[in-house]
ZAPARO-377184 format. One record per residue (C-alpha): x, y, z; residue number from 1. Coordinates in steps of 0.25 Angstrom, whole numbers, plus 5000, padded with zeros to 4 digits. Each point is the difference from the previous one (the first is absolute). Example, Ala and Ser with C-alpha at 12.3 -4.5 7.8 and 13.67 -1.06 7.14 Angstrom:
<rec <5049,4982,5031>,1>
<rec <5006,5014,4998>,2>
end
This chain:
<rec <4998,5077,5051>,1>
<rec <4994,4999,4987>,2>
<rec <5012,4997,4991>,3>
<rec <5005,4989,5010>,4>
<rec <4986,4992,4998>,5>
<rec <5001,5002,4985>,6>
<rec <5015,4993,4999>,7>
<rec <4994,4989,5010>,8>
<rec <4988,4999,4991>,9>
<rec <5010,4999,4986>,10>
<rec <5008,4990,5007>,11>
<rec <4988,4991,5004>,12>
<rec <4996,5001,4985>,13>
<rec <5012,4996,4994>,14>
<rec <5002,4989,5011>,15>
<rec <4985,4995,4995>,16>
<rec <5003,5001,4985>,17>
<rec <5013,4991,5002>,18>
<rec <4992,4989,5007>,19>
<rec <4989,5001,4991>,20>
<rec <5011,4998,4988>,21>
<rec <5005,4990,5007>,22>
<rec <4988,4991,5002>,23>
<rec <4997,5001,4986>,24>
<rec <5014,4994,4997>,25>
<rec <4998,4989,5009>,26>
<rec <4986,4998,4995>,27>
<rec <5006,5000,4985>,28>
<rec <5010,4989,5005>,29>
<rec <4990,4991,5007>,30>
<rec <4991,5000,4986>,31>
end
């Protein structure tokens, strides 16, 4: 099912984006 795949893809993209921002914040605090 293509629609289900797209929803899963969007969800993982959002999770990766959040993790990326979190990592950025941690790195900024570490400086």
